[in-house]
Steps between C-alpha positions, in 0.01 A plus 500: 500500500124461515268635229384778733859607573581490127196711415589753767862520378380552142263777607775674695732468199266727296448761772796700365368506139233706325148361486484338157174390338644148454806306605620217273732245664708277277692291753746278313385603152763571240605858427372458143146429628511798735613728219228366268223565753643844578510593129145377443369703795689808386332485157174596665421872496354471850771307685850575620736248659807529718734244645620509856795313647307275732590145596299369201467640153197729537323747276297785645216600266335844507199619306577830326263765374586596140231762450 
């Protein structure tokens, strides 16, 4: 698969998901690393994370308004 085809497939993969402020891909990273990053992001008062069952381990990051 060419880079263009891969990019197009990745874009289509996210069409069914909400529009996050950031998407963090981990690829082959260990579950421990993913959990560590998720916990660190969640300690912020302005960020919220969620995990979606995509082909790769992925975190969707949203900015939240805590006013």
